[in-house]
Residue, then its C-alpha position, 0 to 999 in steps of 0.5 A: l500500500g506504499h507505507k513507509a517509515g513514520d506513517r501512522l496506521g490506524i487499527f480499529m478492531r475488536n480482538c482478532p488475529e488481523v490486529e496483530i498482523a497489521f501491527y507487526a506489518a507496520s512494525k516491519l516497515g518502521a511505520v507506526g501502529c495506532p490502536l483505537n478503542s473498539a468502543y469508540r464512536e464517531r467523535e473519538v474515531t475522528y479525533q484520534l485519526n486526525d490527531a495522529g495524522a493516519r494515512t491508512l485505517i484497518t477496521h472491521a465490518k462490525l465497526w464500519p458504521a462508526v467509521e462511515a460517520a467519521l469520514p466527512r470530518l477527517a482531515s485527509t482522505l484515508t485508505i481503508i482496509l476492511v476485515g470481515g465483510d465486503a467493501p461498501d460500494s459508496a465508500p472511496n478508497i476502501i479495499s478488503y483485507s483479503d485483496v490486500v494480502d492475497g498474492q503478496s510476496s513471502e519475502a520480508p520487506a527491505a526496510q531498515v528500522d532503527p530501535d528509536q523509531l516510533a513503533a506504537l502510538p496508543y492514546s492515553s485518556g489520562t485524567t484531564g483534557l483530550p486523550k494524548g498520543v503516547m510515543l513508544t519506540h521499538r526500544n521501549l516495547a522490545v525492552n519492556h517485553e524482555q523485562w516483564g516476560s523474563m520476570l514472569r518466566l514465560g516460555p513456549d510451554d505457556c498458554y494464556i487468554i487475551y480478552q483485554p483489548l489489544s487497543h489497550i497497552y495491557g493487551l498490546t503488551m500481552m500480545g508482544v510478550s507472547v511473540r517474544s516468549g513463544s507462549k500460545q495466546i488465545l484471543l477473545e473479544r471480551f471476558d466471558l466467564e463460561t468461555v474462559v473456564r472452558l478454554i482453560e480446561e481445553h487448552g491447559v492455560t497456565w497463566l490467567f491475566a486479569v484485572p481486579p473486577t475479573l478476579l472478584t467475579l471468580a471469587n464470587a461465581p457459583g459452581l466453579d471448582a478448583s479442578q477446572f483451574r488445575t493447569v493455571k500456575y498463577a493469576f496476574s492482576a494489573a491496571a488498578p489496585l487489587p484488594p488483598d481480600v479478593a486475592r486471598r479468596v481466589e487463592a484459597r478457592f482455586g489453589f494458584r497464587v495471585a501476583q500483581g504488577y504496576g505500569l502505565t501506558e507511558a512506560g510501555p507499560a510495566t515498571h513493577q512486578t511481584p517476584l513469583d517466589r516472594i509474593k506480597l498480596e498487598s503489593s504491586g511488586v518490585l522494580l523491573a530490571d534497569t528501572e528506577l523509582r522515586i516517591v516524591d512529595i505530592e505538593t512540591g513534586e520535589l522532595d524524595l520520601p523515604p520508605g513508608e511515606v506516601g507520595e507521587i510515584v515517579v519512574r525512569g527506565p528504557q521503557v519510558m515513552k519518548g513523549y506525547w504526540n504533538a504536545p511538547e509542553r505536556s511532554r516537558e511537564a511529564l518528563d524531567n530528565g527521563w523521570y516520568r511523573s505518573g500521577d499515581i500515589g503510593h509508597f514503597d517498603a524497606d524491601g522495595y515493594l511498591f504499594v499503590a494507593s490511588r490516582k493523584t486526582d482521586l485523592i480525597i482531602s477530608g478535614g485536612e487528612n488525605v484519604y485514598p479511595a483504594e484503601v477504603e475500598r479494600i477494607l469494605l471488600e473484606s466484609p462478606s456482605i459487600h459484593d463490590a465497592c467504589v469510593v469517591g469524594r463529595p464536596d462538603e462545607r464543613w470537611g471540604e470533602v467527605v467520603v461516599 
């Protein structure tokens, strides 16, 4: 299709093999994969494609209505590759996926790719303003796959299910770590408990990658038996703090250990991982190789705090992004000599384990005291009469904010 180094390829699909094929096709040329959340509608599709300056979009017939609605508002004419259906006659510059790949040479492209070229441009919603394109290089991703994959000890005998969206950095990394390690991956469009349990038994799944709500579902679901999970060695939880009581219940019920990790889209994403032989259920783990951590004062952002004191999490390492796309001022605010200000609040202990409390913007200040929503949620979930909990702050004349 004439793609060359630096060109952006929009990838707007639910989980399917063509997502990975398209991403790595772009990577081989030095082009940039720009994943879009499959839940996006016209407005979000328009914004991200225009902001990224994409020249090509690969999408699925199931998502065509959102693309068709966005076409009149796109800044430039795109070449569109359609998966899973015939191209509509009314749409210009649209070709079917099969027409693109059929009859092509099996020879690798002649392109040379520098490790510091962009490989991926995922968009991070952050906490304020419009989503920002996160510039991740080949070095960022390849290094992080090695850092995380080696810590997990993944190899060709491992198998796991990816139901996390491949448009999200969690799913993108699971995709890459599978390629790096030779592990078998099974793609699902979304989490479905019955399907996941069936696939675990059929394929001998060894790792169960999850987010806290998934593990809460497992802890509470009736009719499940430990024998259905006999091949699972570990569950892994990330993307939000995991209440320790949920982890304990899952371990007691199914017999495998639960490990946590910590990361951000801007760090490719992993910076911390629980050592498999030294798991602390409350912690998001220790630093990955070649990664540094500082906990700094929340107010000033300068003073480094000792173990046990809560502050903002700041990280540095070879996996940290190049910067934000078309946003030099935001990049300078977020990156200081390679140190990335995460916007997350936490502390580390004397053993170097990280404990994440909440997002900085979620912090509740009540009567001058800092209240961390995740800590209140963790206590609430220890009650057998509470199925799930979400804690927020509400303005209050007397206390400033109260916990709800």
